[in-house]
C-alpha positions in Angstrom: 40.3 -2.5 -42.2 42.4 -3.6 -39.2 46.1 -3.1 -38.7 48.2 -6.3 -39.0 51.7 -6.9 -37.7 54.2 -9.2 -39.4 53.0 -12.3 -37.5 49.5 -11.8 -38.9 47.9 -10.7 -35.6 45.4 -7.8 -36.0 45.2 -4.9 -33.7 43.0 -1.8 -33.6 44.9 0.4 -31.1 48.3 1.9 -31.9 50.5 4.4 -30.0 52.7 6.7 -32.1 55.5 8.8 -30.7 56.5 11.6 -33.1 60.0 12.8 -32.6 60.5 16.5 -32.2 63.3 16.4 -34.8 60.6 15.4 -37.3 58.0 18.1 -36.8 60.1 21.0 -35.6 63.0 22.6 -37.5 66.3 23.8 -36.2 65.1 27.3 -35.4 63.9 27.7 -31.8 60.2 27.2 -31.3 59.5 26.7 -35.0 57.1 24.0 -36.3 57.8 22.4 -39.6 54.3 22.8 -41.0 54.8 20.8 -44.2 56.0 17.7 -42.4 53.4 18.1 -39.6 50.7 18.3 -42.1 51.9 15.2 -44.0 52.1 13.1 -40.8 48.7 14.4 -39.6 47.2 13.3 -42.9 48.6 9.8 -42.6 47.3 9.6 -39.0 43.9 10.7 -40.2 43.9 8.0 -42.9 44.7 5.3 -40.3 41.9 6.7 -38.0 39.5 6.6 -40.9 40.4 2.9 -41.4 39.4 2.1 -37.8 42.7 2.4 -36.0 42.5 4.1 -32.5 45.6 6.1 -32.2 47.4 7.5 -29.1 49.8 10.3 -30.0 52.9 11.3 -28.0 55.1 14.3 -29.1 58.8 14.8 -28.5 60.2 18.1 -27.5 62.2 19.1 -30.6 63.1 22.8 -30.8 60.4 23.6 -28.2 60.9 21.4 -25.1 64.6 20.4 -25.6 65.7 24.0 -26.3 63.6 25.4 -23.4 64.9 22.8 -21.0 68.5 23.3 -22.1 68.2 27.0 -21.7 66.7 26.6 -18.2 69.7 24.4 -17.2 72.3 26.7 -18.7 70.8 29.6 -16.8 70.4 27.6 -13.7 66.8 28.8 -13.6 64.8 28.3 -10.3 62.4 25.3 -10.6 59.3 27.4 -10.9 60.8 29.4 -13.8 61.9 26.2 -15.5 58.5 24.6 -15.1 56.7 27.7 -16.4 59.0 28.0 -19.4 59.1 24.4 -20.6 55.4 23.6 -19.9 54.4 26.7 -21.8 56.3 25.9 -24.9 55.4 22.2 -24.9 51.7 23.1 -24.6 52.1 25.5 -27.5 53.6 22.7 -29.6 50.8 20.3 -28.6 48.1 22.8 -29.4 49.7 23.5 -32.8 49.8 19.8 -33.7 46.3 19.3 -32.4 45.0 22.1 -34.6 46.6 20.5 -37.6 45.2 17.1 -36.7 41.7 18.6 -36.3 41.9 20.1 -39.7 42.4 16.6 -41.1 39.3 15.3 -39.4 41.0 13.8 -36.3 39.4 14.6 -32.9 42.4 15.3 -30.7 42.4 16.2 -27.0 45.6 17.4 -25.3 46.5 15.8 -21.9 49.4 17.7 -20.2 51.4 15.0 -18.4 52.4 17.2 -15.5 48.8 17.4 -14.6 48.0 13.7 -14.5 51.3 11.9 -14.1 53.4 11.3 -11.0 56.7 10.0 -12.4 59.2 7.9 -10.5 62.5 7.8 -12.4 61.8 6.4 -15.8 58.2 5.3 -15.0 55.6 8.1 -15.7 52.9 6.6 -13.4 50.1 8.4 -15.3 46.4 8.0 -14.6 45.2 6.9 -18.0 41.6 6.4 -16.9 40.4 9.7 -18.3 42.2 9.0 -21.6 40.5 5.6 -21.9 37.1 7.1 -21.0 37.4 9.8 -23.7 38.7 7.4 -26.4 35.4 5.5 -26.1 33.6 8.4 -27.8 36.1 8.8 -30.6 38.8 11.1 -29.1 42.4 10.8 -30.2 44.6 11.5 -27.1 47.7 13.6 -27.5 50.4 13.8 -24.8 53.9 15.1 -24.9 57.3 15.1 -23.2 57.0 17.4 -20.2 58.5 18.6 -16.9 57.4 18.3 -13.3 58.4 19.3 -9.8 60.6 16.6 -8.2 61.4 17.4 -4.6 62.9 20.9 -4.6 64.0 20.7 -8.3 62.5 19.9 -11.7 62.7 16.8 -13.8 61.8 15.6 -17.3 59.3 12.9 -18.3 60.2 12.0 -21.8 57.9 11.1 -24.7 59.7 7.7 -25.0 58.7 6.8 -21.5 55.1 8.1 -21.9 54.7 6.2 -25.2 55.6 2.8 -23.7 53.4 3.3 -20.6 50.5 4.7 -22.8 50.7 1.6 -25.0 50.5 -0.7 -22.0 47.6 1.2 -20.6 45.6 1.4 -23.8 46.3 -2.2 -24.8 48.4 -1.4 -27.9 50.7 -4.2 -29.0 52.8 -1.8 -31.0 54.6 1.5 -30.5 55.7 3.4 -33.6 58.7 5.7 -33.0 58.6 8.3 -35.9 62.1 9.7 -36.3 64.2 11.5 -39.0 66.3 8.4 -39.8 65.5 5.1 -41.5 65.7 3.1 -38.2 68.3 1.9 -35.7 71.7 1.9 -37.3 74.1 -0.9 -36.5 77.9 -0.5 -36.1 78.2 -1.7 -39.7 76.4 1.4 -40.8 73.3 -0.5 -42.0 69.7 -0.3 -40.7 68.9 -3.2 -38.4 65.7 -4.8 -39.8 64.6 -6.7 -36.7 66.1 -7.4 -33.3 65.1 -8.6 -29.9 65.1 -5.8 -27.3 67.3 -7.8 -25.0 69.9 -8.1 -27.8 69.8 -4.4 -28.6 72.8 -3.2 -26.6 74.3 0.3 -26.8 77.6 -1.2 -28.1 75.8 -2.7 -31.1 74.1 0.5 -32.4 75.2 3.9 -33.5 73.8 7.1 -32.0 72.4 9.2 -34.8 73.3 12.9 -34.6 71.5 15.7 -36.3 73.2 19.1 -36.8 72.2 21.7 -34.3 69.9 19.2 -32.5 69.7 19.5 -28.7 68.6 16.4 -26.8 68.2 16.7 -23.0 66.6 13.3 -22.6 69.6 11.0 -23.3 69.2 9.8 -26.9 69.1 6.1 -27.7 70.2 5.0 -24.2 67.2 6.7 -22.7 64.9 5.0 -25.3 66.3 1.6 -24.4 66.0 2.3 -20.6 62.4 3.6 -21.1 61.4 0.4 -23.0 62.9 -1.9 -20.3 61.4 0.1 -17.4 57.9 0.3 -18.8 57.4 -2.8 -20.9 54.4 -5.1 -20.3 53.2 -8.5 -21.6 50.6 -6.9 -24.0 53.3 -4.7 -25.8 54.9 -6.9 -28.4 57.0 -4.6 -30.6 58.5 -1.2 -31.2 58.8 0.0 -34.8 61.4 2.7 -35.5 60.6 4.5 -38.8 61.6 7.5 -40.9 58.6 9.8 -40.8 60.1 12.0 -43.5 59.3 9.3 -46.0 55.9 9.8 -47.5 53.4 7.1 -46.6 55.7 5.5 -44.0 53.7 6.7 -41.0 50.4 5.4 -42.4 52.0 2.1 -43.3 53.4 1.7 -39.8 50.1 2.4 -38.1 48.5 -0.2 -40.4 51.1 -2.7 -39.3 53.5 -2.9 -42.2 55.9 0.1 -42.1 59.6 -0.2 -43.0 62.3 0.5 -40.4 63.7 -1.3 -37.4 61.3 -3.7 -35.6 62.3 -4.2 -32.0 60.7 -7.4 -30.6 59.8 -7.4 -26.9 
């Protein structure tokens, strides 16, 4: 079975960005195993139905907390790089282990080792990812940090997801969040909207108690989409991954949430 979007076009490659607020809990460096297992099962079901999936992880209580601590402590760049890359790799390996237990064949690609970001553009070399996917690998990348000049900078999962989709030929990026979609100023979920109509003034930034976000929230997401969009990427679907079955439905082309048309 092939995934189908609303317009009836089929696709077999899909990039999914799993927000850190979904798979990690409020405690520092703590994975929410129940939710991670559920999402992994739904990804596995899509893979078993012939969908090639590229996975991007957000930082959650791993990367965001580690980055925030490094900034508060004014840590030297080498210390910050060591701290954040270590915890994000730990999160990626934990998620890869869960995916593998469901029958998925994940391989972790640390972005700081194959990307050369310039502002909001990750500039990753996706050739090795494309090569490995030909034999059935499901690539897993994550928001990361890298040395920039004499300092350290962040490459977010939002930016990586858009560039990854363009490089893999995915017409769809699924943003898995802990809310039902993009909320308008009227307090209701926006069903569908053109990306050029999606201005900051028309949406409400969703806040979660005790959540630390060092990547800029919804503004960064919009900037990442606009900086990395390409002709083959047609839409972004923002869904609530805490709702059972929603991740699988989105990967198969009919999930509920906010559909952002590019």
